[in-house]
C-alpha positions as CSV (number, residue, x, y, z in Angstrom):
1,X,0.3,-0.1,0.0
2,X,1.1,3.3,-0.7
3,X,2.2,6.0,2.2
4,X,0.4,8.5,2.9
5,X,2.5,11.8,0.4
6,X,2.2,9.1,-1.9
7,X,-1.8,8.5,-1.4
8,X,-2.1,12.6,-1.1
9,X,0.3,13.0,-4.6
10,X,-2.5,10.5,-6.2
11,X,-5.5,12.1,-4.5
12,X,-4.8,16.0,-5.5
13,X,-3.9,14.2,-9.4
14,X,-7.1,13.2,-9.0
15,X,-8.7,16.4,-8.2
16,X,-7.0,17.9,-10.9
17,X,-8.7,16.0,-13.3
18,X,-12.1,16.2,-12.0
19,X,-11.7,19.9,-11.8
20,X,-13.9,20.6,-14.5
21,X,-16.4,18.3,-14.2
22,X,-16.2,19.8,-10.4
23,X,-16.7,23.8,-11.7
24,X,-19.5,22.7,-14.4
25,X,-21.5,20.6,-11.8
26,X,-21.2,23.9,-9.3
27,X,-22.0,26.8,-12.3
28,X,-24.8,24.2,-13.1
29,X,-26.1,24.2,-9.4
30,X,-25.6,28.1,-8.5
31,X,-27.8,28.4,-11.7
32,X,-30.0,26.4,-10.5
33,X,-30.4,28.4,-7.2
34,X,-30.9,31.4,-8.5
35,X,-33.3,30.5,-10.8
36,X,-35.4,29.0,-8.1
37,X,-35.4,31.8,-6.0
38,X,-36.2,34.5,-9.1
39,X,-38.9,32.4,-10.2
40,X,-41.5,31.8,-7.3
41,X,-43.9,29.3,-7.4
42,X,-42.4,27.8,-11.0
43,X,-41.3,23.9,-10.8
44,X,-39.2,24.0,-13.6
45,X,-36.0,25.8,-11.8
46,X,-36.0,22.5,-9.3
47,X,-35.6,20.2,-12.6
48,X,-32.1,21.9,-13.1
49,X,-31.6,21.5,-9.8
50,X,-31.8,17.6,-9.5
51,X,-29.6,17.5,-13.0
52,X,-26.8,19.6,-10.6
53,X,-27.7,17.8,-7.6
54,X,-27.1,14.4,-9.7
55,X,-23.8,15.5,-11.4
56,X,-22.6,16.4,-7.8
57,X,-23.8,12.8,-6.2
58,X,-21.8,11.6,-9.3
59,X,-18.6,13.6,-8.9
60,X,-19.2,12.3,-4.9
61,X,-19.4,8.6,-6.5
62,X,-16.3,8.8,-8.2
63,X,-14.0,10.7,-5.6
64,X,-15.6,7.5,-2.9
65,X,-14.4,4.8,-4.8
66,X,-11.3,6.4,-5.2
67,X,-10.5,7.4,-1.9
68,X,-11.7,3.4,-0.3
69,X,-9.1,2.0,-3.0
70,X,-5.9,3.9,-1.0
71,X,-7.2,1.4,2.6
72,X,-7.6,-2.4,2.7
73,X,-9.5,-1.7,6.5
74,X,-13.3,-1.9,5.6
75,X,-13.8,0.3,8.6
76,X,-12.3,2.4,6.8
77,X,-14.4,2.0,3.8
78,X,-16.9,2.6,5.7
79,X,-16.0,5.7,7.4
80,X,-15.0,7.2,3.9
81,X,-18.3,6.8,2.7
82,X,-19.9,8.5,5.3
83,X,-17.9,11.3,5.2
84,X,-18.8,11.8,0.8
85,X,-22.4,11.7,2.4
86,X,-22.2,13.7,4.7
87,X,-20.2,16.6,2.4
88,X,-22.9,16.2,-0.3
89,X,-25.8,16.7,2.4
90,X,-23.8,19.9,3.2
91,X,-23.8,20.7,0.0
92,X,-27.6,20.1,-0.2
93,X,-27.9,21.9,3.1
94,X,-25.9,25.0,2.0
95,X,-27.7,25.5,-1.2
96,X,-31.6,25.0,-0.5
97,X,-31.8,27.2,2.4
98,X,-32.9,30.2,0.7
99,X,-35.0,28.7,-1.7
100,X,-37.1,26.8,1.1
101,X,-37.0,29.5,3.3
102,X,-38.5,31.7,0.4
103,X,-40.9,29.6,-1.4
104,X,-42.6,27.9,2.0
105,X,-43.0,31.2,3.7
106,X,-41.4,29.6,6.9
107,X,-40.2,31.9,9.4
108,X,-36.4,33.6,9.0
109,X,-34.9,33.0,12.4
110,X,-36.5,29.8,13.3
111,X,-35.2,28.5,9.5
112,X,-31.6,30.4,10.4
113,X,-31.5,28.3,14.2
114,X,-32.7,24.8,12.1
115,X,-30.0,25.5,9.2
116,X,-27.2,26.1,12.0
117,X,-28.5,23.4,14.2
118,X,-28.0,20.8,11.5
119,X,-24.6,22.2,9.9
120,X,-23.2,21.8,13.2
121,X,-24.5,18.2,13.6
122,X,-22.8,18.1,9.8
123,X,-19.6,19.2,11.2
124,X,-19.6,17.4,14.4
125,X,-20.0,14.3,13.0
126,X,-17.7,14.7,9.9
127,X,-14.9,15.7,12.7
128,X,-15.7,12.7,14.4
129,X,-15.4,10.4,12.0
130,X,-11.8,12.2,10.4
131,X,-10.5,11.3,13.9
132,X,-11.7,7.6,14.0
133,X,-9.9,7.8,10.6
134,X,-6.7,8.7,11.7
135,X,-6.6,5.7,14.2
136,X,-7.2,3.2,12.1
137,X,-6.1,4.0,9.1
138,X,-2.7,6.8,10.2
139,X,-1.8,6.6,6.4
140,X,-4.7,7.7,4.7
141,X,-5.1,11.2,4.0
142,X,-7.4,13.6,5.8
143,X,-9.3,16.6,4.3
144,X,-6.7,18.7,5.4
145,X,-3.8,17.1,4.4
146,X,-4.9,17.4,0.8
147,X,-5.6,20.9,1.1
148,X,-6.6,23.0,-2.0
149,X,-4.7,22.0,-5.7
150,X,-1.8,23.3,-6.0
151,X,0.2,23.5,-8.7
152,X,3.8,22.3,-8.6
153,X,6.8,24.4,-7.8
154,X,4.2,27.0,-6.0
155,X,4.6,27.6,-2.3
156,X,1.8,29.1,0.4
157,X,2.0,32.0,1.5
158,X,2.5,30.2,5.2
159,X,5.5,29.1,4.3
160,X,6.6,31.8,2.0
161,X,8.9,33.6,3.9
162,X,10.7,30.9,5.6
163,X,11.8,29.2,2.7
164,X,13.3,32.4,1.1
165,X,14.9,33.3,4.6
166,X,16.4,29.9,4.9
167,X,17.1,30.4,1.0
168,X,19.2,33.3,2.0
169,X,21.2,32.2,4.7
170,X,22.1,28.8,2.7
171,X,23.6,32.2,0.1
172,X,25.4,33.9,2.7
173,X,26.8,30.6,3.9
174,X,27.8,29.8,0.0
175,X,30.1,32.8,0.0
């Protein structure tokens, strides 16, 4: 089995390959939300929303299969599946909050309370699963270790100053 660094690189490369599909599905999802809000009472924008959600679910399915292939542990595979279901639920929760409140004429502050409660529950469940996953398979990359997709050779803003300082010291030591 691959070590953590190799797994992380594998996941990041796979994310790069899916980037165009992810952007298109996100654009379709956002457009469908705008259409639902702009055309209150019309049902056709929900068809666009369903198509977008199916595309997002399909991408999540590809990612789940990719991540599960990296670990031999069946319990870890189950954790990975549940984490992606939680991520999908969070996407649905975030996107549907405003259309549901506007179309169903629900009380706004009550809806915000329910929304925040659900969001906190999903985030807590995801954090608990992430910790359990670290215990089951320490070599499996976490969401934080995979981080945002960066191109090769670019440094993050956080490490840039430290690396430049080390480079300057090495140059001074050589001269």
